[in-house]
C-alpha positions as CSV (number, residue, x, y, z in Angstrom):
1,X,-116.4,-31.5,82.3
2,X,-116.9,-28.2,84.3
3,X,-113.7,-26.1,85.0
4,X,-113.1,-23.7,87.9
5,X,-114.1,-20.2,86.7
6,X,-111.4,-17.8,85.8
7,X,-113.5,-15.1,87.3
8,X,-112.9,-16.5,90.7
9,X,-109.5,-16.5,92.7
10,X,-107.1,-19.3,91.8
11,X,-105.2,-19.3,94.9
12,X,-106.7,-19.8,98.4
13,X,-105.7,-17.9,101.6
14,X,-102.8,-19.6,103.0
15,X,-103.9,-19.7,106.6
16,X,-106.9,-21.7,106.0
17,X,-105.4,-24.4,103.7
18,X,-105.7,-27.9,104.8
19,X,-105.1,-31.3,103.0
20,X,-105.8,-34.7,104.3
21,X,-105.7,-38.0,102.6
22,X,-108.0,-40.8,103.5
23,X,-106.5,-43.9,105.3
24,X,-106.7,-46.6,102.5
25,X,-105.2,-49.3,104.7
26,X,-107.2,-52.1,106.3
27,X,-105.7,-53.3,109.8
28,X,-106.4,-56.5,111.5
29,X,-105.5,-57.4,115.0
30,X,-105.9,-61.2,114.3
31,X,-102.2,-61.9,114.9
32,X,-98.9,-60.5,116.0
33,X,-97.9,-58.3,114.6
34,X,-100.9,-56.6,113.2
35,X,-101.8,-57.5,109.6
36,X,-102.3,-54.6,107.2
37,X,-103.3,-54.5,103.5
38,X,-104.6,-51.8,101.0
39,X,-108.3,-51.5,101.3
40,X,-108.6,-49.6,98.1
41,X,-106.5,-49.0,95.1
42,X,-106.8,-45.3,95.3
43,X,-108.2,-43.0,98.0
44,X,-109.6,-39.5,97.8
45,X,-108.0,-36.5,99.6
46,X,-110.1,-33.8,101.4
47,X,-109.0,-30.2,100.8
48,X,-110.4,-27.4,102.8
49,X,-109.6,-23.6,102.2
50,X,-110.9,-20.1,102.0
51,X,-111.2,-17.6,99.3
52,X,-111.6,-13.8,99.8
53,X,-114.4,-12.7,97.2
54,X,-116.1,-9.5,96.1
55,X,-119.9,-9.9,96.5
56,X,-120.2,-10.1,92.5
57,X,-117.6,-13.1,92.8
58,X,-119.6,-14.7,95.6
59,X,-122.6,-14.6,93.2
60,X,-120.7,-16.0,90.5
61,X,-119.6,-18.9,93.0
62,X,-123.2,-19.5,93.8
63,X,-124.0,-19.8,90.0
64,X,-121.2,-22.1,89.6
65,X,-122.2,-24.4,92.5
66,X,-125.9,-24.3,92.1
67,X,-126.3,-24.3,88.3
68,X,-123.3,-25.4,86.5
69,X,-122.4,-28.2,89.2
70,X,-126.0,-29.2,89.9
71,X,-125.8,-28.3,93.6
72,X,-122.4,-29.8,93.9
73,X,-123.1,-33.2,92.3
74,X,-121.0,-32.7,89.3
75,X,-117.1,-32.9,89.5
76,X,-114.9,-30.2,87.9
77,X,-111.5,-29.5,87.0
78,X,-109.3,-27.5,89.4
79,X,-105.7,-26.4,89.7
80,X,-103.9,-27.7,92.6
81,X,-102.6,-24.6,94.5
82,X,-99.7,-26.6,95.9
83,X,-98.4,-28.1,92.6
84,X,-100.2,-26.5,89.7
85,X,-101.3,-29.9,88.6
86,X,-104.9,-30.2,87.1
87,X,-107.1,-32.2,89.4
88,X,-110.7,-33.6,89.2
89,X,-112.6,-32.4,92.4
90,X,-116.0,-32.2,93.8
91,X,-117.7,-30.1,96.4
92,X,-118.2,-32.2,99.8
93,X,-120.6,-29.4,101.1
94,X,-121.9,-26.3,99.9
95,X,-119.7,-23.2,100.1
96,X,-119.9,-21.4,103.6
97,X,-119.8,-17.6,103.1
98,X,-119.1,-15.0,105.9
99,X,-119.4,-11.3,105.3
100,X,-116.3,-9.4,106.0
101,X,-117.4,-5.8,105.4
102,X,-117.6,-5.3,101.7
103,X,-116.2,-8.7,100.9
104,X,-117.1,-12.3,101.5
105,X,-114.9,-15.1,103.0
106,X,-116.0,-18.3,101.4
107,X,-114.9,-21.5,103.0
108,X,-114.7,-24.4,100.5
109,X,-114.5,-28.1,101.4
110,X,-113.5,-30.3,98.3
111,X,-112.6,-33.9,97.4
112,X,-109.9,-34.6,95.1
113,X,-111.0,-37.7,93.2
114,X,-108.6,-40.6,92.6
C-alpha cells in the first residue's frame, strides 16, 4: 500500500482541520419510542484539512495523487494528526490548491476507511 510521502508536511494547519464520522444508525418511526439499530458494522470518517506547501511540494502532491494513487482511486497509509495512529485513507476529491504568494495552500478531503 502507498504511504503518505515524507517530502510533504505530516501535520495540517490547525485552523482548517475537521473530522466528521458518518451516521451508522438506522432509525425507524414505526413505534414509540423510535426504533434504532446499527446500519453498518463500521462507518467511515471524513477528514478535511489544509497544508501549506512550497511549489515543489505541490508538484510532488500532484504526482502522488495522479500517479501513485491513480487519481485518488488507491487508498494509502496516513498518520492521524490527532493520535499519531496509522490510518488507511483515500481521497474523496482531488486536492484543491490556492496560490498564496510563493506558497500553495492545498485543501485535502480524506476518508478514513473502517
